[in-house]
N, C-alpha and C positions, 0 to 999 in steps of 0.2 A: 114901362121898363120891363115889367114882368112878361108882357106879350113878346117883346123883342127877344128876351132870354129863351122863352119857350120855342120861338121860331128858330133860333140859333141851335138849340138842343135838338130839335126835330131834324134840322138840316144835317147836323153832324151824325145823328143816328142813321139817317138815310144814306149818307155817304159811306159810313162804315159798313152798313148792310150791303151796299152796292159793291164796295171794294172787296169784301170777303169772297163772294162768289167769283168775281173776276180773278182774284189771286188764285183761288182753287182751280179755275179753268186754266190759267197760265201754267200752273204746276202740272196739271193733268196732261197738258199738251206735250210735256216732256217726261214720259214715264222713265223712272230710274231703275237701274239694276239693284236688287238687294245684295247683301253680302253673299248669301248662298248662291245667287245667280252668277255673281262675279267669280266665285270660286269654281262653280260648274263650268263657266266659260273658259277659265284658265286651264282646267283639266281637259276640256274639249280641244283646245288649241294644242296642248301638249300631245294629246293622242293623235291629232292630225299630223303634227310634226314627225311622229314616229311612223305613221301609216303611209304618208304620201310617197316617200322613197320606195317602200315595199310595193305600192301600187304600180309605180313606174317600172320597177323591175319585173313584176308579174306581167304587165302588158307587153313586155319585150321578150320574155323568156318562156312564158306559158307554164312550163313545168314548175310546180310549186310545193311539192311535198317530198318527204324522204321515205322511200320504201316503194311498195307496189300499189299503193292506194292513191287514186286520183281525186276522189271526192272525200275530203276530210273536214277540217275545222272551218275552212273558208266557206264551203257549201252548207255546212251546219249552221253557220251564222246567217247565211242567206235564207235558209228555210225558217229559222227562228225569227228573223226580222220580218219576212213576208207574212209568216203566220200570226205574229202579234199585230202587225199593222192591219191585215185583212180582218182578223177577228175583232179588233177594236172597232173597226168600221161596221161590222155586223151588229155588234152590241149597241153602238151609237144609233145605227139605223133602226134597231128594235125600239129604242127609247123614243123615237119620233112618233110611235103609235100610242104613246101614253102609258106604256107598260112599266117603265122605270123612270119616274119623274126626277129622281135624284141624279141619275146618269144624264138625263136630258139637260139638267142645269149645268153639267160639266162637259157638254158636248163639244164646245170649242177647244178646250184643253185636250180632250181625248182625240179630237180630229187632228190637232197639231201632231200629237205623238203618232197617230195612224199614218199621216202623210210622211212624217220623217222616216218611219220604219219602211214604208213601201218605197220611198224614193231611194233610200240607201240599199234596199234589196235590188232595185234596178241598177244602181251603181255597181254593186257586187257583180252582177251579170256583165256589165260593161267592162270591168277590170278583168274578170275571169275569162272573158272571151279572147284575151290576148292581143286583139287588134280591134280598133273601132269599126273597121270595115265589116266585121262579122255582125256587129249589132246593127249597123246601117242596113245590112242585107235582110235582117229580120224585119226592119221597119218598112223598107221600100220594096222588097221582093220576098214577102213571107211565104213559107211553105206550111200551109194550113193543115197538112197531114202530120205535122209534128206537134206534140204536146208542149214542147218548149216554147214554141211560138204563141200558142194559146195562153200559156202561163204568163209570158211577157206582156201580152195585151191585156189580160185580166188584171195584172198588177198595175199597169198604166191607168186603166179605167177606174180601178179602186182608188188609186191616188187622186185622180181627178174628182171623184165623188167626195172624197174626204175634204178637198179644197172647197168644193161648192157648199158642203154642210158648214164648213168653218166660216165662210164669209156671208152666208145667207142669214138674214136676221131671224126669220121664222121659216125654217126648212119644212117642206111639205112631206106628207106620208109617202108620196110616190118616190121621193128621194130616199127615204128610209128603206123602201122596198128594194131599190137599186143597190143600196149599201149592203143589205142582207144578202142579196143574190150574188153580187160580185165578190163580197167578202168571203162567202163560203166557196165560191168558184175557185178562188186562188188556192185555198188549202186542199180542196178536193183534187184539183188539177195537179198540184205538186205531188200529192200522194200517188196519183195515177202515173206520173212520170216514172216513179220507181217500180210501180206494179206491172208496167208493160215492158220492163227490161228483160228481154228474153235470155240474155247471157248470164244472168245472176239468179240461180234457183231460189234463194231466200226471198228475193223481191218479186220474181216473176209470178203473175197471177195471184198475188197475195192481197186479197181484198181488205185485209186488216190494216194495211198501210194507209190508204186514204181515210179510213175511219179514224185511225190513230192520229193522223195529221189534223183532222178537224177537232178532235177532242183536245189534243195538245195545244192547238191555237187558242181555243176558247179557255182552257185552263190558264194559259199565260196571260191572256187578256183580262180575265176576271181577277186574277191574282194581282196584276198591275193596277187595276182600278182600286182594289181594296188597299193596296199598299200606298199609293200616292194621291188618291182622291178621297176627300172627306164626304162620304155619302151615308150618314148615319141612318137616314130613313130607309135606305135600300140595303143596309149592311146584312140584315138577316137573310133576305132573299138571295143576295149575291153569294153569301157563304153557303147557303143550302145548294145553290146551283154549282158552286165550286166543289162541294162534297160529292155531288152526284157525278160530276165529270171526272173527278179523281178515281171514284169507284169504278166507273165505266172504263177508264184507261187501264186500271189494274186488271180488270177482267179480260180486256182485249189482249194485253201483254201475256197474261197467263194462258189464254186459248192459243195464241200464236206459238208459244213455247211448247205446250203440250201436244198440239197437232204436229208440229215439226219433229218432236221427239219420238212420238209413237207411230206416225204415218210416214215420216220422211225417211229417206234412205240416201246413201252416198254423200254427196256434197251438202245436202240439206241437213242430214243428221250430224255431220261434222260441224256445220255452222252452229247448230244449237248447242253442241258440246263446247265450242269455243266461247259462245255467249255466256253459258251458265257456269262453267268451271275452268274455262281457258283464259286466253289473253284479254277477252272483252268482259270478263266477269266483274271487274271493278266498275265499269260503266253500267252494266246491266243491273247489278245489285244496288249500285248507287242510285240509279233511277227508281228502282222498285221500293227500296227502303227509305231513302232520304227524300225522294221526289214525289212518292205516292203514299206510302204507309204512314210515315211520320206526320205529314200535313193532315191526312185523314184523322189520325188520332188527336192531334192538336185541336182541330176544328170540332171534332165530335165530343170531346171531354169538356173543354172549357173555352168559351169564346170571349176572351179579353182582347184589348187592343194589341197587347204584346203577342199573344198566341196567334192572332189573326195575321199580324205582320210577319212573324216567323214562318207560319205556314205558307204565306204568299211568296216569300223569298225562296223557300225550299221547293215550292211548286214550280217556279220559274227555272230554278237550277235543274230540277228534274226533267223539265221539257228540253232544256239544252242538252243534258246527258242522254235523254231518250232519242233525240234526233241524231246525235252523233253515233250512238250505238246502232241505230237503224242503218245509217250510212255505212259504217265500218263492217257490220255483220254481213251486208250484201257483197262486200269485197274481201271478206276474211279468208275464203277458200277459193283458190283458182280452179280453172276447168280441169287441170291435171291432178287436183287434190292437194297441191302445195298450199301451205298456210302463208298468207301475206302478213307483212308487218307495216306498222304506221307510226310515225313520230312527226308531229308538226315541226316544220323548220322555223328558224328565227324570222325569216321573211314572212311566213304565213302568220305567225303570231303578231308581227308588226302590222300587217295588213288588217287583221281583225281588231287590233287596238284602234287603228285609224277609223274603222267602220263604226265602232262604238262612239268615238269622239264626234264623228260626222252626224250621227243621230242626235247626240246631245246638243250640238251646235245648232242644228235645224230647229230643235224644240225651243231653245232659248231665243233665237231670232224670231220664231213664230209667235212666242209669247209677247215679245216686244211689239211686233206689228199689230197684234190683236189689241194690246193695251193702248197703243197709239190711236187706233181706229175708234176704240171706245171713248177715249178722251176727246177726240174730235167730235163725236156724236154728242157727248155731254156738253161741250162748249157751245155747240149749235143750239141745244135745248135751253141752256142758261141764257144765251144771247136773246133767244126768242122771248123768254120770260121777262127779261129786263126791258126789252123793247115794248 
């Protein structure tokens, strides 16, 4: 009697032990959205509802701003999105060399964000072109003497590398090297696009712009990692790197203004005056004070979770303001000395809201795809163990 009870108990325990992993696998196959993800999804859809009509109008009317400025908030968001995506790719690629183990552990999440930003940057180009035929001409009949074409292809290759890192179980160092090269190539090329603009004195042959674009991209990328990823083992190194980048960006901005003020003449001198004390002063000082100095002070004095998060948010805002200031300063003074004006239209604001929602939606979908693939791999492993 005792033997039969022991056998029954052992059989029940084995069944319970077998059922538990199977139940876990069954649930894992269907990753669910958390409340935060559902809320983010709703926000993303609402942003897209606002943005899609604006995109349609822009693709049919081309002219999208109010005033004499053609490159405004729309292009600012393009530079910001491409800069964050490419710089995240470069940092992720660096982690494949064992330099940042904590970042390597977060490589899939960072690769999703990198791909989302780069894809939306490409979409901004598609919408801003006014007609799909212009984008198709870049793809099928490219003019390789144009930096715009090189930038388009660098963004496409960087997005492809992000996808490969995302879905590779153990990405190799060669892939990391490609990520670093093409990640930096995007930001450098975009800075050069402005620096070779002959008709704009403040941009033309200004080597500080490509340097600033690289610094701003890395600032935004590191700030985003510190803000949304939990990498305590790498926090000190990332904060130190962010401090160095903020200080370098502050120096580059100061040199740009001082050189323009003391050596510039005519349109260049007028542009510097507009930046420092004129219509662009709120953007300029907002970037310098809120986007560079305050984060530097917060990170240098006390490194708590709150101070790091606040500094990261301000740094990203500073990059946004800095790129917008760079764009508008190059168009602030016309060839005849006339001061231009700029005010983003409602359609431009709507389009930018849509771009933000598009990035958020791609990130959420990407997280679900990665979770589903991880659950499938886990179910295969459990099934092999049970067999």
